[in-house]
C-alpha angles and dihedrals in degrees: 000000000000124000136176119208127209117202112239133180115273095206118129091258129025111195123229129180093267107033144335117277114226109230134192137025118348139171127230141162114255126193115235134187122278118185123246109277091231093054093245126144110279120247141173133194115230093204128025111317124241115277111286095016125109121237091251138358100220129082140234131253112193121202134168111238135183111245116197125208117239092194107128091014098070094128091057091073132065132177094231093053106030102022092246138063139168142236125202138192092028115167123219135183091209116111122203095253091053097065090086090059105089091189093057093044088056097041100043110016096044089056091048090053092046092053092044094054094044089055099042107036110070112232098015110145106160135038128196120175113197105176147345135217124205115199124197130183090235127118088225096048117120088224123024128187110284117233095196128099106243145138118231097223142032128196089264095050095042090054091046090051090057091051092043097050107024100048114183090008092062101088092053093045092050089059090064138051116292131174138191111214124180111218105204125191136159123243098202103029152202089080114218105145123060096356121183122264125197134187125227102256092227092058095062115066123218088246089069095052116090128188113234124192109245105207117205122180090255106028144005121245130169137243130176131251118210124222120213118264127179089220095060111120110208127196140178135183109238118226093002108197134213090258094057131084134196116208112207117188110221096174141002119182089202101059107357095237111164136173124228110210142174142173110247139194110244106212089216090066102042118123131041129321100047119118113246116241121252120189147161125215134198131185122204134191130202127204121179128224109199142026117259133188118280092258094051125086114248113248114246136191121218130226109187138194110191 
């Protein structure tokens, strides 16, 4: 995955036209998974729950964690090692006012994401984008930033995604490597309020990852809750701009690497006057079709949720 790094000041605050951007390490309380008190299988409703039912049946376990800034250290992280990586200086035709136009998002931005992944994920040879989610820090927003440590996919849900979207191609694809990668970008950067935090995949053991039923109106998928662990190493990218992308690996059939992530409240931006974050997120998957030599990257197809 290629990246280009621009050197930026590492001072505590870097000033923009609108507001200062907090830089460097910070601490924040993240919400982690706590199991249902009755020992039942955990579940969560994506939309409003049925009458008389709670939104979810599992609890919350809040802990303060240290979150380090990767700004200026972008090349130190790679999606194949840490579960996340970055892209910089990415061009887009999308204008701010166009993000409410679903047709344009699908016609223009989906193609941009497809091209981006084909160029930056070695071995990628097919891209399929199945959905997108826009989040806004607004009480009236359909989707708001989620302050809850989670992973978007599990092995079961990733496999189900291939069957659900790829039809008769699914059996062949499931015989090869496939990945689901969330491509996260701001719409109104730089991000100062409710930025995204992500843990190094290697620092969160499988024993702290719990499958949670994700109940849609027409089907049931699965996401993963994340238990608190003292060994978790959390990061963020200060002042993330519209031309920058975070790639978060949600699933890889080859090595199982996955990236816990969560929005967080930076105590340096609490209070009034800070611009609320707006963002869009995709998640792609890559299956391969043929065997290559040991020195050649395996081809992969991509299923993506923006």
